[in-house]
N, C-alpha and C positions, 0 to 999 in steps of 0.2 A: 352480473354481466355479460354481454354477449363477446365471444370470440371472435375477431377483425385476422381469417386466417395469410388473408394476402398482406396482414401488416405486422408479421412477426418479422423481427427483427430490423423494425425500422426507425430509424431515427427521429426521434418526435420532435428534440430539443440536443441544442449546442450552446455552450458557450465557451468564451476562452477565459481561466482565471490567472493567465501570465502567458507572457508572450509563447512559453514551452507548454505548461496545463491547461488543460480540456475539460471539462464536462458537460457528459452523455447522456439524452433520457433515454431510453430503449424499449420500443413495446415485446415487451414479451410473459404473455401471464403466467405462465404454467412459471416460470423462475420465478414471479414476482409472490405469486403464492405459497411458495416453498422456504424463499432466501431464509435466510437469520445472522444477524451479525457474527462477521470473521469468514463467512464464505465468500469462494470467488468464482467465477466463469470462464469457461478456457473459448477461444472467440478468432476468428480469422473474416481482417477484413474486407479482403477479395479473398477470390476464388487460387491466385497463385502463392498468396500469402501463407506464413507460418503461423503456427499457435501459439498462441501466450496466452499466458492467466490473470487476469484482473479482479479485484481486489472488490468484489460487490459494497457501492457507499451511500445504497437505502436503493427503499421502494413501496412502493402505493401498491399494496395488491388489490384494491378498489378498482383501479385505473388500469393494473394492468402492464405496470413499467418498472422497471429497474434502474439504479442511476451507477454510472461509472465516473472515474476520475484518474484521467496518465498524463505522465508528462512523455514526451514526445524525445525520445533518446536513440533508436534505431529506426530502421526501414518499417517494420510493422507498427509499430507505435506512430512513426508520421506518413504511414500509410492510411491510421485508420484514423489520424485526427484530420488528414486533406479532406475526408467524408464529410456531406454538406445535411444538414435537417433535411428528411424527406427520402432521405436513402437508406438503402438500406445495407447491413452488413452481413456477411458473404455467408455465414453459420457464428453460430454460439452454442453453448452445452450448461449446464448446472443445474442450480448452485453444487459446487464440490465444494471437500472438505467437511472439518467438521466448524461448527460453530462455537466461538465462543460460549464455555459456560458465565452466565447471567444470575449471580445473585446478589442477597446484601453484604457486600464485607466488609462495608464499616468507610471507610477511607481509599476511594481511590486516585490512583496516579498514573495521567497517559501521558508517555512519551514519545516525540514524534521527530523524524528528520526528513526536511522535504517532502515529499510528497505522502509517506505515510501517514500522511494527516487525515487522506480518504479511506484509510481503510480503520483509523481510531472513531471519527465523527460519528458514525452509524454506533457504534459498539458507545459511543461516550453516553448516547441518549438511552441508553437500552438500563445501562446500569444506572441513568439518575433515576429512570423509573423503576425503578428497585428499591429506591431510596437512600442507595448512596452519592457520601457527598465527594465531588471531582475536581481536582485540579490538573491541570498540564504545562506540562512542556515540550514547546515548539518550535523548533528551528529550522531553520533552512541555510545556505551558502550566499545569500543576498535579502533584499525586503522582496522585492517584486517575483521571490519564488515559495513567500510565505502565500498556506493556502487556510479558509477554511475558520481566521481567526474569530475574525466578528459571531459568528456562527458556534467556538467553543466559547465564546464570552459569555451568550446567553444560559449555557448549559454548568457551567463550571464555576465556581468560586474564585477561584485563582488561574489567571493564564501565565506561564513568565514565558517571553521570548528572546532567541539567541540567533545572532544571525552571524556566522562566517567575520564578514567584513564590517562588523558595524552597524550596519545605514538602518538597523530597528533593534529595538532590544540589549541587553546583552553583546558587545561582541565577543566571540566565541564561540561554542560548542555546546548540546545543551546536558552533556556531561557537567560540564563548566558548571552549569546553573544549577542542576538536579543537589550538585555535591556543596553548594553554597546555602543550599535550602535547607538539604538535613543537616548542615552543619548548623543553623539557623533556625533549629525547633519545630522544621516541619515534620510528618510522617506520613507513610500508607500504606494502608492494608496489603494492598494488592499494586502491583507498578505493572502495565502493561508497555509494549515496546515494537516500535516499527519504523521502520527506514533501514540506512545502509547498515551491511551488518559490522563495520568495525564500529559505527557509536551502538549500535544494539550489544556486542561485546561487552563493551565500557562502560553499559547501563550496570549490564549482571556483577560487573565484577565492583562498584561500590552501591548495587542493591544489596549482592549478596555480604558485606562487608556489615550493612546497617539491620541485617534480617526480615529484609522486606521478599515477600514471595513476588517474581515475578517472571511474567510472560513475555516471549518474543513471537515475532512472527516472523516466521521468515520464508523466503521470496529464491531458492534454488532455484537453478534448470527444471521445467521442466514442460511436458511432451502431453502424455495423453489424457492425464488427471484422475486417469482410475484406475491408478497401483500397477498397470501392466511393465510398464518401459523401465520400472526405476532408474530415471533419469533424475527424481528431485528428491535421491535417496541420501539421508543424513543421519551422522551418528549424535544420539542423545544417552545420555548413562554410558555409553558403552556400547550399545544396541541399536545395529540398523533401522530406521524409521523412516515411511514414504512419507514427505509431506502435502499431498496431494490428498491420502488418506487416512492418515492419523493425525495431518494436524489441519492448518497450514503454522496453529501454533502452540509452543512447545513451552516447559521449563527450564527460561531462560539460565539458568545456573547450571542445566545439564546440557546444553548447547556444546558439541566442540566446533566453534566460530572458526576456528582454524581450518581446518578442513573443509568446514561450509564457504568458507573466502577463495580456495586455493578453486573448489569447484566451481562456481560461479564463473571465475574467469579464465575457465579453462579453450572457452570459445570466443574470449574476446579479440584476438588479433583476425577471425573469421568473420564478426559483430564489424568491427571497424571500415574492413575492405570492403562488404557488403554494403554500409553505410556508405563508402566514399564513392562506391560503383552510382545509389538509388544517388545520391546530391549533384553528381554531373548528370544524369540520366535527365531529371525532373528539373535540371538548373535552379535547384533551391538554396542553390547554396557549394560553399566547399568546407572539406572534410580539414576543419585545423583540429591541436593540440585541445584545444579547450573543448571542442566536440567530443576527446576521446573523455576525455574525464567526467565530462556532464555523464556519460555511458557507464564511468565504473563506479559513478554515484548512485546508481539506482539501483 
């Protein structure tokens, strides 16, 4: 494949998966060749933007492209979402983090909340290729925030859905569906969860009770993504780890989720203030309590 240097970081395609969730295909052959499921990139949409980490949702190495899926909840994701096909992301780095260890475990359970499905989908394909049977539990606040359900149904032998408001699937949380399934004879040799911190915490409590090895994909505050700043430190089994270089995936039964929740909430007031200013400056809308709630859930 010939490298087209002037096209690096170019958005080749963009789709709306829902009113808040966007999918992009980006040209970056170097990342596309090296990335594996579970890894992420750090990018800045514009020169004045902050750096944010985003999971790599898939690659096409032969075409030199990577895919990302993200929810517009803060200033930076809204700026990213405003970019159109043909425009360029100011800069991006990756692949970062450790890939998920893929082998034949037997029966693998994937549990997602909201945009966590972006993390799980590529991984599901990799586990399936290794001969695993897969089932999934996918949840969101409401039906229009569920993504990749049809794609997951092609990979999994069972996909269970929950929504907080009951607009699709079981009314309630993924943890309700999980406990009910396990009580009724379902099992897993490995579980992987991705989504809101409280969801992952509660999943880990349930799977520990059933003796299921569980991996959580953590999403702490992250700045440089290379282990230098320490902003993404998390406590795993009483020891400090950096999510950017030691993770982002860890033994869920060893994660101090309460500490993680406090650390990710540390700058919420500043984030909400920045978002309010941005929305006013762009005329994109008004900051409300609902906007704040969406920000807390990601």
